[in-house]
MARMAR-726574 format. One record per residue (C-alpha): residue in three letters; x, y negated, z. Coordinates in pm, 1 decimal. Each point is the difference from the previous one (the first is absolute). Example, Ala and Ser with C-alpha at 12.3 -4.5 7.8 and 13.67 -1.06 7.14 Angstrom:
<atoms>
<"ALA",<1230.0,450.0,780.0>>
<"SER",<137.0,-344.0,-66.0>>
</atoms>
This chain:
<atoms>
<"MET",<2027.6,-76.6,-1964.3>>
<"ARG",<210.1,176.7,200.7>>
<"VAL",<19.0,415.3,10.1>>
<"PHE",<108.0,164.2,288.0>>
<"CYS",<-106.5,364.1,-81.7>>
<"SER",<291.2,253.9,-56.8>>
<"ASP",<-224.5,257.7,-119.9>>
<"PRO",<-310.8,-178.3,-139.5>>
<"GLY",<-152.0,339.8,-43.9>>
<"SER",<1.3,102.5,346.9>>
<"ALA",<-364.0,48.3,163.7>>
<"GLY",<-130.2,-102.7,-302.5>>
<"CYS",<85.5,-311.8,91.3>>
<"GLN",<89.4,-333.4,-236.1>>
<"PRO",<311.8,-247.6,87.5>>
<"ALA",<-121.9,-228.5,317.5>>
<"GLY",<-142.5,-260.5,-188.3>>
<"ALA",<-46.9,138.1,-354.1>>
<"GLY",<-374.8,-59.3,-125.4>>
<"SER",<-62.3,-274.2,232.5>>
<"LEU",<-250.4,-342.7,-68.9>>
<"PRO",<116.7,-246.4,-234.0>>
<"ALA",<96.3,-220.9,263.8>>
<"THR",<-263.7,-255.3,-215.1>>
<"SER",<-268.5,179.6,110.9>>
<"ALA",<13.9,-106.0,344.4>>
<"SER",<107.4,-351.9,-59.8>>
<"ARG",<-377.1,-23.3,-233.5>>
<"GLN",<-251.4,-88.2,240.3>>
<"VAL",<88.3,-189.6,328.1>>
<"ALA",<-265.3,-24.5,218.7>>
<"GLU",<24.6,-361.9,113.9>>
<"MET",<99.6,-4.4,347.2>>
<"ASP",<-227.9,-234.4,244.4>>
<"ARG",<195.5,-24.9,310.5>>
<"LEU",<-189.6,-201.8,214.8>>
<"ALA",<-324.7,234.1,-64.3>>
<"ALA",<258.5,292.4,174.5>>
<"ARG",<-207.0,103.2,282.5>>
<"ALA",<152.2,218.4,290.6>>
<"PRO",<-227.1,109.9,204.5>>
<"GLN",<126.6,170.7,372.5>>
<"GLN",<-311.6,36.1,174.8>>
<"ILE",<-359.5,104.9,-205.5>>
<"SER",<-358.3,77.5,142.4>>
<"LEU",<-41.5,346.7,-60.0>>
<"LYS",<-365.1,-57.1,-148.7>>
<"THR",<195.4,-216.1,-337.9>>
<"LEU",<174.7,394.9,-76.1>>
<"ILE",<-335.3,246.6,51.3>>
<"PRO",<-108.8,-155.7,-361.5>>
<"PHE",<312.7,121.5,-130.6>>
<"ILE",<5.0,322.7,163.3>>
<"ASP",<28.9,398.4,-269.5>>
<"TRP",<-164.4,230.9,159.9>>
<"SER",<81.3,258.0,-131.7>>
<"PRO",<371.7,70.9,122.3>>
<"PHE",<-232.9,26.2,309.0>>
<"PHE",<-181.3,270.6,-46.7>>
<"HIS",<300.2,170.9,-138.9>>
<"THR",<204.3,-38.6,333.9>>
<"TRP",<-272.3,277.6,103.1>>
<"GLU",<-7.5,218.7,-309.0>>
<"LEU",<-266.3,-86.7,-182.5>>
<"ARG",<78.1,-68.5,-373.9>>
<"GLY",<-166.3,-233.8,-195.1>>
<"ARG",<-60.3,-382.6,-38.6>>
<"TYR",<-225.6,-224.9,206.4>>
<"PRO",<-236.8,-73.8,-52.1>>
<"ALA",<-117.5,311.9,-231.8>>
<"ILE",<158.5,194.3,313.7>>
<"LEU",<-280.0,-47.0,202.8>>
<"ASP",<-279.4,170.2,-213.4>>
<"ASP",<267.5,315.4,-77.1>>
<"ALA",<-196.3,302.0,-8.5>>
<"THR",<224.5,184.9,178.9>>
<"PHE",<169.5,-261.5,240.1>>
<"GLY",<-246.0,-317.9,-40.3>>
<"LYS",<-178.8,103.5,375.5>>
<"GLN",<367.7,13.5,163.8>>
<"ALA",<133.4,-291.4,-199.4>>
<"ARG",<-347.9,-212.2,95.9>>
<"GLU",<30.8,102.6,357.1>>
<"LEU",<389.6,-101.7,30.0>>
<"PHE",<-77.9,-353.6,-184.2>>
<"ASP",<-235.3,-73.1,257.1>>
<"ASP",<178.6,60.8,294.7>>
<"ALA",<323.5,-202.1,-145.2>>
<"GLN",<-210.9,-288.7,-71.9>>
<"ARG",<-147.7,-8.0,424.9>>
<"LEU",<415.7,2.0,98.7>>
<"LEU",<60.5,-258.2,-293.4>>
<"THR",<-267.6,-187.4,172.2>>
<"LYS",<150.6,36.5,311.4>>
<"ILE",<343.7,-48.3,-108.7>>
<"VAL",<-138.1,-389.6,-118.2>>
<"GLU",<-214.4,-76.4,289.7>>
<"GLU",<224.1,82.8,282.6>>
<"ARG",<354.0,-75.3,-144.5>>
<"LEU",<126.9,331.3,-9.9>>
<"LEU",<212.5,-78.5,-327.7>>
<"GLN",<188.2,-296.5,-116.3>>
<"ALA",<95.9,-23.6,-377.6>>
<"ARG",<299.3,-193.8,-27.3>>
<"GLY",<223.8,-88.8,-311.1>>
<"VAL",<263.7,-222.3,-217.4>>
<"ILE",<32.2,-90.4,-397.0>>
<"GLY",<298.9,-139.6,-159.6>>
<"PHE",<116.8,-184.2,-362.0>>
<"TRP",<355.3,-49.2,-67.6>>
<"PRO",<134.8,-62.9,-334.6>>
<"ALA",<185.9,330.9,-155.5>>
<"ASN",<114.6,30.0,-341.2>>
<"ALA",<141.1,358.8,-93.6>>
<"VAL",<378.6,82.0,-53.9>>
<"GLY",<-16.7,330.6,-146.6>>
<"ASP",<-145.1,192.4,231.6>>
<"ASP",<-5.7,-166.3,274.9>>
<"VAL",<-229.2,-321.5,68.3>>
<"GLU",<167.5,-309.4,175.7>>
<"LEU",<-180.8,-203.5,220.1>>
<"PHE",<79.7,-407.7,65.2>>
<"THR",<-91.6,-183.2,283.9>>
<"ASP",<-141.9,-261.4,-186.6>>
<"ASP",<-120.5,-121.6,-345.6>>
<"SER",<365.2,-113.5,-96.8>>
<"ARG",<118.2,369.6,-17.2>>
<"SER",<353.8,-120.4,91.1>>
<"THR",<53.3,167.2,338.4>>
<"ARG",<-110.8,352.4,21.6>>
<"LEU",<-204.8,165.6,264.5>>
<"THR",<8.3,342.4,-14.9>>
<"THR",<-17.7,286.2,-274.2>>
<"LEU",<-217.4,260.5,-66.4>>
<"HIS",<90.8,338.3,-166.7>>
<"PHE",<-208.5,240.3,-214.4>>
<"LEU",<61.3,300.6,-203.6>>
<"ARG",<-77.3,105.6,-359.0>>
<"GLN",<-141.5,288.2,-129.3>>
<"GLN",<166.6,244.9,-205.4>>
<"MET",<-178.5,246.1,-130.4>>
<"ARG",<23.2,-1.0,-426.5>>
<"LYS",<-338.5,-149.4,-117.8>>
<"PRO",<-106.9,-30.4,-360.6>>
<"SER",<104.5,-260.5,-177.0>>
<"GLY",<-203.2,-344.7,36.5>>
<"GLN",<-23.1,99.4,353.9>>
<"PHE",<232.8,-174.5,269.8>>
<"ASN",<140.7,149.6,284.9>>
<"LEU",<-113.5,-222.6,285.2>>
<"CYS",<154.1,-147.8,301.6>>
<"LEU",<-222.7,-279.3,232.5>>
<"ALA",<256.5,-279.6,-60.4>>
<"ASP",<-106.0,-1.9,-396.9>>
<"TYR",<-328.7,-163.7,130.1>>
<"VAL",<235.6,-330.5,160.4>>
<"ALA",<162.7,-219.0,-288.3>>
<"PRO",<295.1,30.2,-58.2>>
<"LYS",<275.5,-250.1,132.2>>
<"THR",<197.4,-57.3,-301.1>>
<"GLN",<-218.4,-5.1,-321.2>>
<"LEU",<226.0,149.4,-251.2>>
<"ASP",<-194.7,-19.0,-209.0>>
<"ALA",<-85.3,-447.0,26.4>>
<"GLY",<417.1,-57.8,2.3>>
<"HIS",<-6.0,-23.7,354.4>>
<"ARG",<-242.3,-185.6,93.6>>
<"PRO",<-125.3,-82.5,406.8>>
<"PRO",<-208.5,311.2,95.9>>
<"LEU",<-324.1,62.2,3.2>>
<"GLN",<-178.2,-200.2,299.0>>
<"ASP",<-95.4,402.2,117.8>>
<"TYR",<-79.3,59.4,386.6>>
<"ILE",<-84.6,321.0,188.8>>
<"GLY",<-215.3,48.4,315.3>>
<"GLY",<-6.7,237.3,289.8>>
<"PHE",<-221.2,130.6,265.8>>
<"ALA",<-50.0,193.3,300.2>>
<"VAL",<-357.8,41.0,155.1>>
<"THR",<-98.3,225.8,285.3>>
<"GLY",<-369.8,76.5,98.9>>
<"GLY",<144.5,184.8,305.3>>
<"ILE",<105.1,-253.8,309.2>>
<"GLY",<-116.4,180.6,287.4>>
<"ALA",<-125.9,337.2,-168.5>>
<"ASP",<227.4,251.3,240.9>>
<"GLU",<-91.1,-152.2,322.8>>
<"VAL",<-345.6,5.6,-144.3>>
<"ALA",<22.6,373.2,-141.5>>
<"ALA",<185.9,70.3,357.9>>
<"GLU",<-259.5,-84.4,201.0>>
<"PHE",<-254.9,223.9,-217.9>>
<"LYS",<225.8,279.7,21.8>>
<"ALA",<30.0,-69.2,393.1>>
<"ALA",<-376.2,63.8,33.4>>
<"HIS",<20.1,309.5,-213.7>>
<"ASP",<-163.4,-190.9,-321.8>>
<"ASP",<271.6,137.6,-223.4>>
<"TYR",<-285.4,-37.7,-323.4>>
<"SER",<-10.8,-357.4,116.8>>
<"ALA",<343.9,-47.7,-63.1>>
<"ILE",<61.4,174.7,-277.7>>
<"MET",<-266.6,-257.0,-181.3>>
<"LEU",<155.3,-327.3,188.5>>
<"LYS",<338.0,79.4,-176.2>>
<"ALA",<-203.0,82.6,-347.8>>
<"LEU",<-171.0,-329.3,24.7>>
<"ALA",<291.2,-198.5,77.8>>
<"ASP",<207.9,164.6,-291.5>>
<"ARG",<-336.7,-136.8,-268.0>>
<"LEU",<16.2,-343.2,197.9>>
<"ALA",<401.0,-7.5,-34.4>>
<"GLU",<-54.0,113.4,-388.9>>
<"ALA",<-306.4,-246.6,-49.4>>
<"PHE",<195.0,-279.5,132.9>>
<"ALA",<247.6,56.8,-260.0>>
<"GLU",<-217.8,-13.8,-284.3>>
<"TYR",<-166.8,-337.4,178.4>>
<"ALA",<328.3,-139.8,0.1>>
<"HIS",<147.9,115.3,-404.8>>
<"GLN",<-324.8,-225.9,-67.0>>
<"LEU",<119.1,-251.9,214.7>>
<"ALA",<325.3,24.6,-173.6>>
<"ARG",<-178.5,26.8,-363.9>>
<"GLU",<-181.2,-345.8,89.3>>
<"ALA",<360.4,-146.3,116.7>>
<"TRP",<202.6,49.1,-361.4>>
<"GLY",<-337.8,-117.7,-116.2>>
<"PHE",<-143.6,279.9,-264.8>>
<"GLY",<-184.8,114.1,290.6>>
<"ARG",<-229.4,-285.3,54.9>>
<"SER",<-210.5,73.5,-296.9>>
<"GLU",<-83.6,346.5,56.5>>
<"ASN",<-324.4,141.3,42.0>>
<"LEU",<44.4,345.9,150.1>>
<"VAL",<-183.7,237.1,245.8>>
<"LEU",<130.2,247.1,246.9>>
<"GLU",<4.3,263.0,-281.2>>
<"ASP",<174.3,-168.5,-221.6>>
<"LEU",<309.3,-76.5,247.1>>
<"LEU",<34.4,338.4,123.8>>
<"ARG",<-14.6,106.7,-354.1>>
<"GLU",<312.1,-246.7,-89.7>>
<"ARG",<-194.2,-241.0,-257.3>>
<"TYR",<167.9,-311.1,64.1>>
<"ARG",<343.2,-101.9,-110.1>>
<"GLY",<358.1,64.9,220.2>>
<"ILE",<101.1,326.5,204.0>>
<"ARG",<73.9,10.5,357.8>>
<"PRO",<312.0,300.8,25.1>>
<"ALA",<62.0,111.0,330.1>>
<"ALA",<346.8,135.0,116.4>>
<"GLY",<60.9,334.9,38.6>>
<"TYR",<-237.0,78.7,-318.7>>
<"PRO",<19.9,88.5,-320.2>>
<"ALA",<120.0,-272.4,-166.2>>
<"CYS",<228.8,-94.6,271.3>>
<"PRO",<96.2,307.6,196.6>>
<"ASP",<278.6,-153.8,220.4>>
<"HIS",<-189.2,-85.9,387.8>>
<"THR",<281.1,-206.2,70.6>>
<"GLU",<-122.5,-244.0,-222.4>>
<"LYS",<-281.7,-104.9,265.8>>
<"ARG",<312.0,-133.6,231.0>>
<"THR",<85.5,-291.6,-254.2>>
<"LEU",<-382.5,-43.8,-12.7>>
<"PHE",<-70.8,-5.4,386.8>>
<"SER",<340.5,-240.8,24.6>>
<"LEU",<-217.3,-239.5,-244.9>>
<"LEU",<-309.0,-35.5,153.7>>
<"GLU",<122.7,31.1,340.0>>
<"ALA",<-310.7,296.3,18.7>>
<"GLU",<104.8,95.1,374.9>>
<"LYS",<-37.8,-379.3,99.5>>
<"ASN",<-271.8,-138.4,-251.9>>
<"CYS",<-248.5,368.0,75.5>>
<"GLY",<129.4,252.9,216.0>>
<"ILE",<94.6,291.3,-239.8>>
<"LYS",<337.5,82.0,80.4>>
<"LEU",<240.6,291.7,-215.0>>
<"THR",<123.7,320.1,194.4>>
<"GLU",<304.9,159.2,-114.0>>
<"SER",<-109.3,195.6,-282.2>>
<"PHE",<-184.1,-362.6,-126.6>>
<"ALA",<-323.2,198.5,116.1>>
<"MET",<-227.7,-354.4,94.3>>
<"HIS",<-202.0,-49.7,332.5>>
<"PRO",<-255.4,-15.6,75.4>>
<"GLY",<-67.5,297.8,-258.0>>
<"ALA",<-299.6,-175.4,-107.9>>
<"SER",<178.0,-219.0,-246.4>>
<"VAL",<77.0,-110.6,-352.8>>
<"SER",<274.0,-178.5,-132.7>>
<"GLY",<133.7,-68.4,-368.2>>
<"LEU",<127.8,-232.7,-277.4>>
<"TYR",<-232.7,-198.3,-221.6>>
<"PHE",<42.8,-0.4,-366.4>>
<"SER",<-148.8,-280.5,-264.8>>
<"HIS",<92.0,123.9,-324.1>>
<"PRO",<-273.3,61.0,-169.5>>
<"GLU",<106.2,335.6,-199.8>>
<"ALA",<113.0,179.8,382.7>>
<"LYS",<-160.4,291.2,82.4>>
<"TYR",<135.2,289.9,287.2>>
<"PHE",<187.4,236.8,-142.6>>
<"GLY",<267.7,309.3,182.6>>
<"VAL",<354.4,-33.6,-5.1>>
<"GLY",<57.6,381.7,-20.3>>
<"LYS",<309.4,197.3,-52.0>>
<"ILE",<308.7,-264.5,-22.7>>
<"ALA",<353.3,147.3,-125.2>>
<"ARG",<338.9,-25.1,209.0>>
<"ASP",<108.9,-332.8,-230.0>>
<"GLN",<-305.8,-158.4,126.7>>
<"VAL",<78.0,92.1,347.6>>
<"GLU",<340.6,-134.0,-16.5>>
<"ASP",<-132.4,-322.1,-108.6>>
<"TYR",<-241.0,-22.3,236.9>>
<"ALA",<236.1,36.3,297.5>>
<"ALA",<238.2,-235.0,-187.2>>
<"ARG",<-290.1,-267.7,-0.7>>
<"THR",<-128.9,63.8,399.9>>
<"ARG",<354.2,56.6,92.4>>
<"SER",<-34.5,322.4,106.0>>
<"TRP",<193.4,341.2,20.1>>
<"VAL",<-156.0,218.4,-269.6>>
<"THR",<-45.7,249.4,245.9>>
<"GLU",<-244.8,-204.0,154.0>>
<"ILE",<-194.0,-77.2,-280.0>>
<"GLU",<-29.1,365.4,-43.6>>
<"LYS",<-174.4,86.9,291.8>>
<"ARG",<-220.2,-289.0,-34.3>>
<"LEU",<-109.3,80.8,-345.8>>
<"ALA",<11.3,379.8,30.2>>
<"PRO",<-325.9,55.5,-158.2>>
<"ASN",<107.4,-195.3,-310.9>>
<"LEU",<358.4,162.5,-40.4>>
<"GLY",<-28.5,153.0,-344.9>>
<"TYR",<322.4,195.5,63.9>>
<"GLU",<162.7,169.7,311.3>>
<"PRO",<199.7,-218.1,172.0>>
<"GLY",<343.3,177.5,158.2>>
</atoms>
């Protein structure tokens, strides 16, 4: 294990790589990847996505706090919530019947193995030609004995089985997706605004967001089925929303993978703009705004986590791995820095 920290006690951080999940943990249960079952839906009926909608965040858009469907009977917000929900159902019906919005997406899978805190992707199952590399960060906070500092690379089988006499790596895979429920949303919202109907314009954007998240849930179900273990699932919507399934789908720019620029690699792999019309802006935001993207990890112990504060040693290591300037990484990861740059 390489140690880079010149001051292990700075910002309460451990040296980069310290306390990491043992390499063998990621390889104990590698999903059998049925490549033929992998599907990449480019366009899909909105009717297919509606049963996957999580309505609770919809009410949060209107500053009504509570969980659906209980919020409909809330003593304080119930009446307003029911009226809002009825309006949403009417507009959603109009969207579907008049095809005001389109949902498009793509999912893909690649042979993959971890190398330290990176994950190498390969062109085929021979794993002889590297396609690209995904770069991740590791937690550096001090934890009690027996708890590990996590990195997303821990959830992919290592390239070299150090505990197995340098046998060939386990046949692990990683998946990725980009989906949107917002094709046409800007144009339709503009029409509502031109008619001085700002309420419907806001409602339409909120519904597009819900459809995008529903598509992400639906696509993840397809991914688990492609891996094989998802075919025996018997989950209702509540199970999906509470993530009672194997695997995770973290997104670049979120706590487990705070570097937004990793989206660039994912979008290149998926040819997202060509396949589903989703573009990345210069600041790595997605357009249409009602879009979701991320990676699929199948490890049975995979869970969401936050990287938290990191020390300069890991910033320097990450800069070297991504071939970037340290100052550039410090700007990109400013909220995660456990020290004052300069």
